[in-house]
C-alpha positions in Angstrom: 84.8 10.0 -9.9 84.1 9.0 -6.3 81.1 11.5 -6.3 79.7 9.7 -9.3 79.9 6.3 -7.7 78.2 7.7 -4.5 75.5 9.3 -6.6 75.0 6.2 -8.7 74.9 4.0 -5.6 72.5 6.3 -3.9 70.3 6.5 -7.0 70.2 2.7 -7.3 69.3 2.3 -3.6 66.5 4.9 -3.8 65.3 3.5 -7.1 65.2 0.0 -5.8 63.4 1.1 -2.6 60.8 3.0 -4.6 60.2 0.2 -7.1 60.0 -2.4 -4.3 57.5 -0.3 -2.4 55.4 0.4 -5.4 55.2 -3.2 -6.4 54.6 -4.3 -2.9 51.9 -1.7 -2.4 50.2 -2.6 -5.6 50.4 -6.3 -4.6 48.8 -5.5 -1.3 46.1 -3.4 -2.9 45.4 -6.1 -5.5 45.2 -8.7 -2.7 42.9 -6.4 -0.7 40.6 -5.8 -3.7 40.7 -9.6 -4.4 39.8 -10.5 -0.8 37.0 -7.9 -0.7 35.5 -9.2 -4.0 35.7 -12.8 -2.7 33.9 -11.7 0.4 31.0 -10.0 -1.5 30.7 -13.0 -3.9 29.7 -15.1 -0.9 27.1 -12.6 0.5 23.4 -12.9 -0.4 20.7 -10.4 0.3 17.0 -11.2 0.8 14.3 -11.2 3.5 10.6 -11.0 3.6 7.7 -8.7 3.0 4.3 -9.3 4.6 0.9 -7.7 4.0 -2.3 -8.8 5.8 -5.6 -7.1 5.6 -8.9 -8.2 7.0 -12.1 -6.9 8.8 -10.7 -3.6 10.2 -7.3 -5.3 10.6 -3.9 -4.3 9.0 -0.5 -6.0 9.3 2.5 -4.8 7.3 6.0 -6.3 7.8 9.4 -5.5 6.2 12.2 -7.9 7.1 15.5 -7.5 5.1 18.4 -9.8 5.8 21.8 -10.8 4.5 23.8 -14.1 4.8 27.4 -15.1 4.2 27.9 -18.5 2.6 31.0 -20.0 4.3 30.7 -23.0 1.9 28.0 -25.1 0.2 26.7 -26.4 3.6 26.9 -23.5 6.1 25.6 -19.9 6.0 25.1 -17.3 8.7 23.6 -13.8 8.7 21.7 -11.0 10.3 18.2 -9.7 9.8 16.1 -6.6 10.7 12.4 -6.5 11.1 9.7 -3.9 11.4 6.0 -4.6 11.7 2.9 -2.4 12.0 -0.2 -4.1 13.2 -3.6 -2.5 13.9 -7.0 -3.7 14.8 -9.3 -0.8 14.4 -10.7 0.5 17.7 -8.8 -2.2 19.6 -5.1 -1.8 19.5 -2.1 -0.6 17.4 1.4 -2.2 17.6 4.9 -1.3 16.3 7.4 -4.2 16.4 11.0 -3.7 15.5 14.2 -5.6 16.1 16.8 -8.0 14.7 17.8 -11.6 14.4 20.8 -13.8 14.0 20.4 -16.7 11.5 22.3 -19.9 10.9 21.6 -22.2 7.9 22.8 -25.7 7.2 22.2 -27.5 3.9 23.1 -31.2 4.4 22.0 -31.8 0.8 21.2 -29.1 -1.9 17.4 -29.5 -1.5 17.1 -29.5 2.3 17.8 -26.5 4.6 17.9 -26.6 8.4 17.9 -23.3 10.3 18.3 -21.8 13.7 17.3 -18.1 14.3 17.4 -16.1 17.4 15.1 -13.1 17.2 14.7 -10.1 19.5 11.8 -7.7 19.0 10.7 -4.6 20.8 6.9 -4.5 21.0 5.1 -1.2 21.6 1.3 -1.6 21.8 -1.4 0.9 22.5 -4.8 -0.5 23.4 -7.9 1.7 22.7 -10.9 2.5 24.8 -12.3 -1.0 24.6 -9.4 -2.2 26.8 -9.1 1.0 28.9 -6.6 3.1 27.0 -3.2 1.7 28.1 0.1 0.8 26.6 2.1 -2.4 26.8 5.8 -2.2 25.9 8.1 -5.3 26.2 10.9 -7.3 24.6 9.9 -10.5 22.8 12.6 -13.2 22.3 12.1 -16.2 20.0 14.4 -19.1 19.1 13.2 -20.7 15.9 14.4 -24.1 14.7 13.3 -24.9 11.1 13.5 -27.1 8.1 12.6 -26.5 4.6 12.8 -27.6 1.0 15.2 -25.5 -1.1 15.2 -24.8 -4.8 17.9 -22.5 -6.0 17.5 -19.3 -4.0 14.0 -20.0 -2.5 13.3 -22.1 0.6 9.8 -23.1 1.7 9.5 -24.6 5.2 8.2 -24.7 8.7 9.9 -23.4 11.9 9.2 -23.9 15.6 9.7 -21.4 18.3 11.2 -23.3 21.2 10.7 -20.4 23.6 7.0 -20.1 22.8 4.6 -19.7 25.8 0.9 -19.7 25.3 -0.8 -16.2 25.7 2.7 -14.5 26.1 4.6 -12.6 23.5 3.6 -11.7 20.0 3.2 -15.1 18.3 -0.1 -17.0 18.4 1.4 -20.4 17.7 4.8 -22.0 18.2 4.8 -23.3 14.5 5.2 -20.9 11.7 5.5 -21.5 7.9 8.1 -19.5 6.1 9.4 -18.6 2.6 13.0 -17.5 2.5 14.4 -15.8 -0.6 18.1 -14.8 -1.1 19.7 -13.3 -4.2 
C-alpha cells in the first residue's frame, strides 16, 4: 500500500510538473508570437526609385527603406541607396550607402522629417578631365516638411550640411515623394 501511495504521489508531481511546463511554454510561445506580430504590424516598407535620362546622361537610383511606427506621431527607420550616374565621355559614378530617418506627424496631414545619410561615392572621370578617379564619403543631414495623404508624402527637404561645389548634391533644397506601405 505504501508503494502505491509513493507511486501515486510521484505520478501526480510529475504530471503537475509536465502540465505546468506545457501550459507555461505554450503561453510564452503565444506571447512571443503575439509580440512578433504586433511588431510587424507597425512596420512599413517603401522607398524610392529614380530614373533620369538626357543628352548622353543617365541616372538610375534605387532606395528601399523601412520605418517602425511607434505611435500615430513618431516613426523611425533605416534606408539603403544605390545610384548609377553617367555623363557619356565625361564621368561615371556609383553611389551607395544608407540613412537613418525620423518622422514626426504633429497632425495627420503634416510630416516633419530628419534624415542622416552617408554615401560612398566612386567616380571615374574620362579623357576630357584627364582619366582620374575621385572616391569619397558624402554626409548629408536633411530636415524636411511635407504634406501627407495616407501612405504618400510630398514635400521639400533641406541639407543643413550642404557646401557649394562639394559633395554630390547641386543644391541644398530637394523635393521628395515618400511612399510607405
